[in-house]
C-alpha positions as CSV (number, residue, x, y, z in Angstrom):
1,M,-53.5,-0.8,-47.6
2,K,-52.3,-3.7,-49.9
3,Q,-47.3,-7.4,-53.0
4,A,-46.3,-6.8,-56.4
5,D,-49.5,-8.4,-57.8
6,S,-50.5,-5.6,-60.1
7,S,-49.9,-1.9,-60.8
8,A,-53.2,-1.3,-58.9
9,N,-51.5,-2.6,-55.8
10,H,-48.1,-1.0,-56.0
11,S,-48.9,2.1,-54.1
12,R,-48.6,0.8,-50.6
13,R,-46.1,-1.9,-51.2
14,A,-42.5,-2.7,-51.0
15,L,-40.7,-4.6,-48.4
16,L,-39.2,-4.0,-45.0
17,R,-36.5,-1.5,-44.2
18,S,-33.9,-3.3,-42.1
19,T,-32.9,-1.8,-38.7
20,L,-29.5,-3.4,-38.4
21,G,-28.0,-0.3,-36.8
22,A,-26.6,2.9,-38.2
23,A,-24.0,1.1,-40.2
24,A,-26.7,-0.6,-42.2
25,L,-28.5,2.6,-43.2
26,I,-28.4,3.3,-46.8
27,T,-27.9,7.1,-47.2
28,F,-28.7,9.0,-50.4
29,P,-26.1,8.9,-53.0
30,T,-24.2,12.1,-53.1
31,Q,-22.8,11.8,-56.6
32,L,-25.8,11.2,-58.7
33,L,-26.0,12.5,-62.2
34,A,-27.0,16.1,-62.4
35,A,-30.8,16.7,-62.2
36,P,-32.5,16.7,-65.6
37,P,-33.6,20.1,-66.9
38,G,-36.5,21.6,-65.1
39,F,-36.0,19.7,-61.8
40,D,-34.4,22.6,-59.9
41,E,-37.2,25.0,-61.0
42,W,-39.9,22.5,-60.0
43,R,-38.2,22.0,-56.6
44,E,-38.2,25.7,-55.9
45,G,-42.0,25.9,-56.7
46,F,-42.6,22.8,-54.6
47,R,-40.6,24.3,-51.7
48,A,-43.1,27.1,-51.5
49,R,-46.1,24.7,-51.6
50,A,-44.5,22.5,-48.9
51,M,-43.8,25.5,-46.7
52,A,-47.4,26.7,-47.1
53,K,-48.5,23.2,-45.9
54,G,-46.5,23.8,-42.7
55,I,-43.2,21.9,-43.5
56,S,-40.4,23.4,-41.5
57,A,-37.3,24.9,-43.2
58,A,-35.1,22.5,-41.2
59,T,-37.0,19.5,-42.6
60,W,-36.9,20.9,-46.1
61,Q,-33.1,21.4,-45.8
62,R,-32.6,17.9,-44.5
63,A,-34.7,16.0,-46.9
64,M,-35.0,18.0,-50.1
65,A,-32.4,20.7,-50.5
66,R,-29.8,18.4,-52.1
67,V,-32.1,15.6,-53.3
68,E,-31.7,14.4,-56.9
69,P,-34.6,12.7,-58.6
70,D,-34.2,8.9,-58.9
71,M,-35.0,8.6,-62.6
72,S,-35.0,4.7,-62.4
73,V,-38.6,4.9,-61.1
74,F,-40.0,5.6,-64.6
75,K,-38.4,2.4,-66.0
76,Q,-39.7,0.4,-63.0
77,M,-43.1,1.9,-63.4
78,R,-43.1,0.9,-67.1
79,N,-41.7,-2.5,-66.5
80,Q,-44.1,-3.8,-63.8
81,P,-44.1,-7.5,-64.6
82,E,-47.4,-9.0,-65.8
83,F,-48.0,-12.6,-65.0
84,H,-51.4,-14.1,-65.8
85,E,-51.9,-16.7,-63.1
86,Q,-54.7,-19.1,-62.6
87,V,-56.3,-19.1,-59.2
88,W,-54.5,-22.2,-58.0
89,Q,-51.2,-20.8,-59.2
90,Y,-51.9,-17.5,-57.4
91,I,-52.7,-19.4,-54.2
92,N,-49.7,-21.8,-54.4
93,R,-47.3,-19.0,-54.9
94,R,-48.5,-17.0,-51.9
95,V,-49.3,-19.9,-49.6
96,S,-45.8,-21.3,-50.2
97,D,-43.8,-23.8,-48.1
98,W,-41.4,-20.9,-47.3
99,R,-44.2,-18.7,-46.0
100,I,-45.8,-21.4,-43.9
101,I,-42.5,-22.5,-42.3
102,N,-41.4,-18.9,-41.6
103,G,-44.9,-17.9,-40.5
104,K,-44.8,-20.5,-37.8
105,I,-41.4,-19.1,-36.7
106,A,-42.8,-15.6,-36.7
107,L,-45.7,-16.7,-34.7
108,K,-43.5,-18.3,-32.1
109,N,-41.2,-15.2,-31.9
110,N,-44.1,-12.7,-31.6
111,E,-46.6,-14.7,-29.5
112,A,-47.0,-12.0,-26.9
113,L,-47.5,-9.2,-29.5
114,L,-50.1,-11.2,-31.4
115,A,-52.0,-12.2,-28.3
116,R,-52.1,-8.5,-27.2
117,I,-53.4,-7.5,-30.7
118,E,-56.1,-10.2,-30.4
119,R,-57.1,-8.8,-27.0
120,D,-57.1,-5.2,-28.1
121,F,-58.6,-5.5,-31.6
122,G,-60.1,-9.0,-31.9
123,V,-58.2,-9.7,-35.1
124,E,-57.0,-13.3,-35.5
125,R,-53.2,-13.8,-35.3
126,G,-53.3,-16.0,-38.5
127,T,-54.7,-13.1,-40.6
128,L,-52.0,-10.7,-39.3
129,L,-49.3,-13.2,-39.9
130,A,-50.4,-13.9,-43.4
131,L,-50.6,-10.2,-44.3
132,W,-47.1,-9.7,-42.8
133,G,-45.8,-12.7,-44.7
134,V,-47.2,-11.7,-48.1
135,E,-46.4,-8.0,-47.8
136,S,-42.8,-8.2,-46.5
137,A,-41.7,-11.8,-46.0
138,Y,-42.2,-11.3,-42.2
139,G,-39.9,-8.2,-42.3
140,D,-36.9,-10.1,-43.7
141,P,-34.0,-7.6,-43.8
142,L,-32.5,-9.2,-46.9
143,V,-35.6,-8.0,-48.8
144,Q,-34.8,-4.4,-47.7
145,Q,-31.2,-4.7,-48.5
146,N,-31.7,-6.1,-52.0
147,H,-34.8,-4.3,-53.2
148,M,-35.4,-1.1,-51.3
149,T,-34.2,2.4,-52.2
150,P,-34.4,5.9,-50.6
151,V,-37.9,7.2,-50.7
152,F,-37.3,10.9,-51.1
153,P,-35.4,10.7,-54.5
154,S,-38.2,8.3,-55.8
155,L,-41.1,10.5,-54.7
156,A,-39.3,13.7,-55.9
157,A,-38.9,12.2,-59.4
158,L,-42.6,11.1,-59.5
159,A,-43.9,14.4,-58.1
160,W,-41.9,16.3,-60.6
161,N,-42.3,14.3,-63.8
162,E,-45.0,11.6,-63.7
163,P,-47.6,13.2,-66.0
164,R,-50.8,11.5,-65.0
165,R,-50.7,11.6,-61.2
166,K,-48.4,14.5,-60.3
167,A,-50.8,15.8,-57.6
168,Y,-50.9,12.4,-55.9
169,W,-47.2,12.0,-55.8
170,E,-46.7,15.6,-54.6
171,T,-49.1,15.0,-51.8
172,E,-47.2,11.8,-50.8
173,L,-43.9,13.7,-50.9
174,I,-45.4,16.3,-48.5
175,N,-46.7,13.4,-46.3
176,A,-43.1,12.0,-46.2
177,L,-41.8,15.4,-45.2
178,R,-44.4,15.6,-42.4
179,I,-43.2,12.3,-41.0
180,V,-39.7,13.7,-40.8
181,D,-41.1,16.9,-39.3
182,K,-42.8,14.9,-36.6
183,G,-39.5,13.2,-35.7
184,W,-40.9,9.7,-36.5
185,S,-38.2,8.9,-39.0
186,T,-35.2,10.4,-40.9
187,P,-34.8,10.7,-44.6
188,E,-32.0,8.2,-44.5
189,Q,-34.2,5.6,-42.7
190,M,-37.1,6.0,-45.2
191,Q,-36.3,3.2,-47.6
192,G,-39.0,1.7,-49.7
193,S,-40.2,0.5,-53.1
194,W,-39.9,2.7,-56.2
195,A,-43.4,3.9,-55.4
196,G,-42.5,4.8,-51.8
197,A,-44.2,2.0,-49.8
198,M,-42.3,1.1,-46.6
199,G,-42.0,-1.3,-43.8
200,H,-43.5,-4.5,-42.5
201,S,-46.9,-3.9,-43.9
202,Q,-46.1,-1.7,-46.8
203,W,-47.2,1.8,-45.9
204,M,-47.3,4.7,-48.2
205,P,-46.6,8.0,-46.3
206,E,-50.3,8.8,-46.2
207,V,-51.1,5.5,-44.5
208,W,-48.2,6.0,-42.1
209,L,-49.5,9.4,-41.1
210,N,-53.2,8.7,-41.0
211,V,-53.6,5.0,-40.1
212,G,-50.4,4.2,-38.1
213,I,-50.5,4.0,-34.3
214,D,-47.8,4.0,-31.7
215,Y,-48.4,0.5,-30.4
216,D,-45.1,0.0,-28.8
217,G,-45.3,3.3,-26.8
218,D,-42.0,4.7,-27.9
219,G,-43.5,8.1,-28.9
220,K,-43.1,7.4,-32.6
221,V,-45.2,5.7,-35.2
222,S,-43.0,3.4,-37.4
223,P,-43.5,0.6,-40.0
224,F,-39.8,-0.3,-39.5
225,G,-37.9,-2.1,-36.7
226,K,-40.1,-3.9,-34.2
227,P,-43.3,-5.0,-35.9
228,D,-45.5,-3.7,-33.1
229,D,-46.6,-0.5,-34.8
230,A,-47.1,-2.1,-38.2
231,L,-49.2,-5.1,-37.0
232,G,-51.1,-3.1,-34.4
233,S,-52.0,-0.5,-37.0
234,T,-53.0,-3.2,-39.5
235,A,-55.3,-4.7,-37.0
236,K,-56.9,-1.3,-36.3
237,Y,-57.3,-0.8,-40.1
238,L,-59.1,-4.1,-40.5
239,V,-61.4,-3.1,-37.6
240,N,-62.1,0.5,-38.7
241,R,-62.2,0.2,-42.5
242,G,-62.8,-3.6,-42.9
243,K,-65.4,-3.8,-40.0
244,W,-63.7,-6.9,-38.6
245,R,-65.9,-8.9,-36.3
246,R,-64.3,-10.2,-33.1
247,G,-64.5,-13.9,-32.6
248,E,-65.6,-14.9,-36.1
249,H,-63.5,-16.9,-38.5
250,W,-63.2,-15.7,-42.1
251,G,-65.0,-18.7,-43.5
252,Y,-64.6,-22.4,-44.4
253,E,-64.2,-24.7,-47.3
254,V,-67.5,-26.6,-47.7
255,R,-69.3,-29.2,-49.7
256,A,-72.6,-28.2,-51.2
257,P,-75.3,-30.4,-52.8
258,G,-75.7,-28.2,-55.9
259,D,-75.6,-24.6,-57.0
260,M,-76.6,-22.4,-54.2
261,S,-76.3,-18.7,-53.4
262,G,-77.4,-16.1,-51.0
263,N,-76.4,-14.8,-47.5
264,R,-77.6,-17.1,-44.7
265,T,-76.5,-18.2,-41.3
266,Y,-74.2,-21.2,-41.0
267,A,-77.2,-23.0,-39.4
268,A,-79.3,-22.3,-42.4
269,W,-76.6,-23.5,-44.8
270,A,-76.2,-26.7,-42.8
271,S,-80.0,-27.2,-42.9
272,A,-79.7,-26.9,-46.7
273,G,-77.2,-29.7,-46.8
274,V,-74.0,-27.7,-46.8
275,T,-71.2,-29.2,-44.7
276,R,-67.6,-28.3,-43.9
277,A,-65.1,-30.1,-46.2
278,D,-63.2,-31.4,-43.2
279,G,-66.4,-32.8,-41.6
280,Q,-66.2,-30.5,-38.5
281,P,-69.3,-28.6,-37.3
282,F,-69.7,-24.8,-37.9
283,P,-68.6,-23.3,-34.6
284,Q,-70.9,-20.3,-34.8
285,P,-74.2,-21.4,-36.3
286,N,-75.8,-18.0,-36.0
287,A,-73.0,-16.1,-37.9
288,S,-73.8,-15.4,-41.5
289,A,-71.8,-16.2,-44.7
290,Q,-72.0,-16.2,-48.5
291,M,-71.2,-19.0,-50.8
292,W,-68.4,-18.6,-53.4
293,T,-66.8,-21.1,-55.9
294,P,-63.8,-19.3,-57.5
295,V,-63.6,-21.9,-60.3
296,A,-66.2,-24.4,-61.4
297,G,-65.1,-27.8,-60.2
298,G,-62.8,-26.4,-57.6
299,P,-63.2,-25.8,-53.9
300,T,-66.3,-24.0,-52.6
301,F,-66.3,-21.6,-49.6
302,L,-68.6,-20.0,-47.2
303,L,-67.3,-16.5,-46.6
304,G,-68.0,-14.5,-43.5
305,P,-67.7,-10.8,-43.0
306,N,-64.0,-11.1,-42.0
307,F,-63.1,-12.4,-45.4
308,Y,-64.4,-9.1,-46.8
309,S,-62.5,-7.2,-44.0
310,V,-59.3,-8.7,-45.5
311,K,-60.5,-7.7,-49.0
312,S,-60.6,-4.1,-47.8
313,Y,-56.8,-4.3,-47.5
314,N,-56.5,-5.2,-51.2
315,P,-59.6,-5.4,-53.4
316,S,-58.9,-8.8,-54.9
317,M,-60.9,-11.9,-54.0
318,N,-57.9,-14.1,-54.8
319,Y,-55.6,-12.0,-52.6
320,A,-58.1,-12.3,-49.7
321,L,-58.4,-16.0,-50.2
322,A,-54.6,-16.4,-50.2
323,I,-54.3,-14.4,-47.0
324,C,-57.0,-16.3,-45.2
325,H,-55.7,-19.7,-46.3
326,L,-52.1,-18.8,-45.5
327,G,-53.2,-17.7,-42.0
328,D,-54.9,-21.0,-41.4
329,R,-51.9,-22.9,-42.7
330,C,-49.5,-21.0,-40.4
331,L,-51.8,-22.2,-37.5
332,G,-51.6,-25.8,-38.6
333,A,-54.6,-26.3,-41.0
334,P,-54.2,-28.6,-44.0
335,P,-54.4,-27.5,-47.7
336,F,-57.8,-27.2,-49.4
337,I,-59.4,-30.6,-49.6
338,Q,-61.0,-30.2,-53.1
339,P,-58.3,-29.4,-55.6
340,F,-58.7,-26.7,-58.3
341,P,-59.2,-28.2,-61.8
342,G,-55.8,-28.8,-63.5
343,S,-53.9,-27.8,-60.5
344,E,-50.5,-29.1,-59.2
345,R,-49.5,-29.4,-55.6
346,A,-47.3,-26.5,-54.5
347,L,-43.5,-27.2,-54.6
348,T,-41.8,-27.8,-51.2
349,L,-39.2,-25.4,-50.0
350,A,-36.4,-27.8,-51.1
351,E,-38.0,-28.1,-54.6
352,V,-38.2,-24.3,-55.0
353,Q,-34.6,-24.0,-54.0
354,E,-33.6,-26.7,-56.4
355,M,-35.6,-25.0,-59.2
356,Q,-33.9,-21.6,-58.4
357,T,-30.4,-23.3,-58.4
358,R,-31.0,-25.1,-61.7
359,L,-32.4,-21.9,-63.3
360,T,-29.4,-19.9,-62.1
361,K,-26.9,-22.6,-63.5
362,A,-28.8,-22.4,-66.8
363,G,-28.2,-18.7,-67.0
364,F,-31.6,-17.4,-65.7
365,D,-31.0,-15.1,-62.8
366,T,-33.5,-15.8,-60.0
367,G,-32.0,-13.1,-57.6
368,G,-31.2,-15.8,-55.0
369,T,-31.9,-19.4,-54.1
370,D,-33.7,-19.0,-50.8
371,G,-37.0,-20.7,-51.7
372,R,-39.0,-17.5,-52.0
373,V,-40.6,-16.8,-55.4
374,G,-40.6,-13.1,-56.2
375,N,-40.7,-11.2,-59.5
376,D,-37.0,-12.1,-60.3
377,T,-37.7,-15.8,-60.0
378,M,-40.9,-15.5,-62.0
379,K,-39.2,-13.7,-64.8
380,A,-36.4,-16.3,-64.9
381,I,-39.0,-19.0,-65.1
382,K,-40.9,-17.3,-67.9
383,D,-37.7,-16.8,-69.9
384,F,-36.8,-20.5,-69.3
385,Q,-40.3,-21.6,-70.4
386,Q,-40.0,-19.5,-73.6
387,R,-36.6,-21.0,-74.4
388,A,-37.7,-24.6,-73.6
389,G,-41.0,-24.2,-75.6
390,I,-43.2,-24.7,-72.5
391,T,-46.7,-23.2,-73.0
392,P,-48.1,-21.2,-71.6
393,A,-44.9,-19.3,-70.6
394,D,-46.7,-17.9,-67.5
395,G,-43.8,-17.6,-65.1
396,Y,-45.3,-20.2,-62.7
397,G,-42.7,-22.5,-61.2
398,G,-44.3,-25.8,-60.6
399,L,-43.7,-29.5,-61.1
400,K,-43.6,-29.3,-64.9
401,V,-40.9,-26.6,-64.9
402,L,-38.8,-28.5,-62.3
403,A,-39.1,-31.8,-64.3
404,K,-37.9,-30.0,-67.5
405,L,-35.0,-28.4,-65.6
406,R,-34.0,-31.8,-64.3
407,Q,-34.1,-33.3,-67.8
408,G,-31.7,-30.6,-69.0
409,S,-29.1,-31.2,-66.4
């Protein structure tokens, strides 16, 4: 399972498909450029392979008979933005004021659903909220509207003409056809990223088929619409694949009296002089944890098994830390107590919006001024940094960039 942090992560990502009614559905363009040479021949060969895998003729006709490959996927694949962030920048960008504010709203609006998931699976609501917020901005329909495209033309292009992983893309295209065959979705509804990831929690077709559960009881499994299936399935994934432990917190920021390592109970860590940074006692002294200091001189953490459960969703320690911290912040916890070396505080929502407005006025398109920092805003920041001579030009929008923008106004 896994935002646009790296090409390694792209395969299950892309943001929510809005369900604003039939009028909002984006259907396939009917007047695309003619398919490049070789596509029709490939499609005929693929048709036989899909039928051999049990895809019905009706589903083929509906999804593939007139599909044209979306050739823009190759440009997007080549142009995956690379931003080299320090850990504190990575955390600040994901644990943003926008995500904390909107996470609290999402919590209030989905209280009953999250309580039911906690009962059924034992997964903390904060963790699920944070995954939802990072993966799809809590299912914001504007993300779908502005950034999502029909999945069948994308997957068809990749399965036909992506040289390194054709078999993978062809399998995902067959998985997408199976979803239509099952009546879980229609080709028109299946909007996603250029790589085919869809919905609240960024499902590739294979994840949809094999991990998804019908948690709202409507007879279908869907990452779209109500978040029930997406969040319930994510909780099940964390339990089954991540070995989530009911009733345990992911871990805590701590203070340690020197370099320490190993896996011990919280009681044993406390006996060795390790304390929680906020001064509170460890609530489960017999649970075990490992010590981790991401950057020398920065905050130190004791990480329990549920931290690694989150890491099973995306194999990055920084991603897991951002998710766990965002979950805590949505539930009212403060920022980390020990700052990272050289770090700035995160911008407030109003400051991010001011930065986006000033960048746009200066000719750098941020793709909107809503206080969310995505790849468009980061590219605008990087271009501004290069023009203004700010080094490193790392795409990070912080206090220094905002101060420089204010000077230029």
